C-alpha positions as CSV (number, residue, x, y, z in Angstrom):
1,M,-45.6,-102.6,-45.1
2,M,-44.3,-103.9,-41.7
3,K,-47.9,-104.5,-40.5
4,L,-48.6,-106.6,-43.6
5,T,-45.4,-108.7,-42.8
6,K,-46.6,-109.3,-39.3
7,I,-50.0,-110.3,-40.5
8,G,-48.5,-112.6,-43.1
9,A,-46.2,-114.2,-40.5
10,F,-49.1,-114.7,-38.2
11,L,-51.2,-116.3,-41.0
12,I,-48.3,-118.6,-41.9
13,D,-47.9,-119.6,-38.2
14,C,-51.7,-120.4,-38.1
15,K,-51.2,-122.6,-41.2
16,I,-48.3,-124.4,-39.4
17,W,-50.4,-124.9,-36.3
18,L,-53.4,-126.1,-38.3
19,S,-51.1,-128.6,-40.1
20,R,-49.8,-129.9,-36.7
21,A,-53.4,-130.2,-35.4
22,G,-54.3,-132.0,-38.6
23,S,-51.7,-134.7,-37.9
24,Y,-53.4,-135.4,-34.5
25,A,-56.8,-135.4,-36.2
26,T,-55.3,-138.0,-38.7
27,M,-54.4,-140.2,-35.7
28,L,-57.9,-140.0,-34.4
29,N,-59.3,-140.8,-37.8
30,L,-57.0,-143.8,-38.0
31,G,-58.5,-145.0,-34.7
32,M,-62.0,-144.7,-36.0
33,L,-61.2,-146.4,-39.2
34,L,-59.4,-149.2,-37.4
35,L,-62.4,-149.8,-35.2
36,L,-64.7,-149.9,-38.3
37,V,-62.4,-152.4,-40.0
38,L,-62.2,-154.5,-36.9
39,D,-66.0,-154.5,-36.6
40,K,-66.3,-155.5,-40.2
41,V,-63.7,-158.3,-39.9
42,K,-65.6,-159.5,-36.8
43,G,-68.8,-159.8,-38.8
44,I,-67.4,-161.3,-42.0
45,Y,-65.0,-163.8,-40.6
46,D,-66.9,-164.5,-37.4
47,V,-63.9,-163.6,-35.3
48,N,-64.9,-163.5,-31.7
49,F,-63.3,-160.8,-29.6
50,D,-64.7,-157.9,-27.5
51,L,-64.1,-154.7,-29.4
52,Q,-64.8,-152.5,-26.4
53,R,-62.2,-154.4,-24.4
54,W,-59.5,-154.7,-27.2
55,G,-60.2,-151.6,-29.4
56,L,-58.0,-149.2,-27.4
57,P,-55.0,-151.6,-27.0
58,I,-55.2,-152.5,-30.7
59,F,-55.3,-148.8,-31.6
60,F,-52.2,-148.0,-29.4
61,G,-50.5,-151.1,-30.8
62,T,-51.1,-149.8,-34.3
63,I,-49.7,-146.4,-33.4
64,V,-46.6,-148.1,-32.0
65,V,-46.2,-150.1,-35.2
66,L,-46.6,-147.0,-37.3
67,M,-44.0,-145.2,-35.2
68,M,-41.6,-148.1,-35.7
69,I,-42.2,-147.8,-39.5
70,G,-41.5,-144.1,-39.3
71,Y,-38.3,-144.7,-37.3
72,L,-37.2,-147.3,-39.9
73,D,-38.0,-144.8,-42.7
74,W,-35.8,-142.3,-40.9
75,R,-33.0,-144.8,-40.2
76,L,-32.9,-146.0,-43.9
77,G,-32.5,-142.4,-45.0
78,F,-35.8,-142.0,-46.9
79,L,-36.6,-138.8,-44.8
80,R,-33.2,-137.3,-45.8
81,Y,-33.8,-138.1,-49.4
82,E,-37.3,-136.7,-49.4
83,T,-36.2,-133.5,-47.7
84,S,-33.4,-133.1,-50.2
85,R,-35.8,-133.5,-53.1
86,T,-38.3,-131.1,-51.5
87,Q,-35.5,-128.5,-51.0
88,Q,-34.5,-128.9,-54.7
89,Q,-37.9,-127.6,-55.6
90,N,-37.8,-124.6,-53.2
91,P,-36.5,-121.5,-55.0
92,E,-35.3,-119.8,-51.8
93,I,-33.2,-122.8,-50.9
94,Q,-31.8,-122.9,-54.4
95,E,-30.8,-119.2,-54.1
96,I,-29.1,-119.9,-50.8
97,R,-27.2,-122.8,-52.4
98,R,-26.1,-120.5,-55.3
99,D,-24.9,-117.9,-52.8
100,V,-22.9,-120.4,-50.9
101,V,-21.2,-121.7,-54.1
102,E,-20.3,-118.1,-55.0
103,I,-18.9,-117.4,-51.5
104,R,-16.8,-120.6,-51.7
105,K,-15.4,-119.6,-55.0
106,M,-14.5,-116.2,-53.7
107,L,-12.8,-117.8,-50.6
108,E,-10.9,-120.2,-52.8
109,E,-9.7,-117.3,-55.1
110,M,-8.6,-115.4,-52.0
111,N,-6.7,-118.4,-50.6
112,H,-5.0,-119.0,-54.0
113,G,-4.0,-115.4,-54.1
114,R,-2.4,-115.7,-50.6
115,N,-0.6,-118.9,-51.5
116,K,1.0,-117.4,-54.6
117,N,2.6,-114.6,-52.5
């Protein structure tokens, strides 16, 4: 049973690592899509700029803008709300919350018993 737990933990770690790597792949995908869109805009609207010269700075500028949006999301509390909603759907977190409520009730009862004496 212990061997299976170690294998399961390793597989979960692999999934986490893959997810992290996927976020980097998403950034690269964003860069490629951005270059395709810029090339299309260049052709449709006859905008004249050197994509080889300006492609990388535009990509990094886009990353900075997205980081600022992410920071704003965090500062406005959307991340906190999203995390709270996600945890409400997690059965393990709900069990921990119920246990904490029970422990608080027990402590309150113990404190009320002491205060009466």
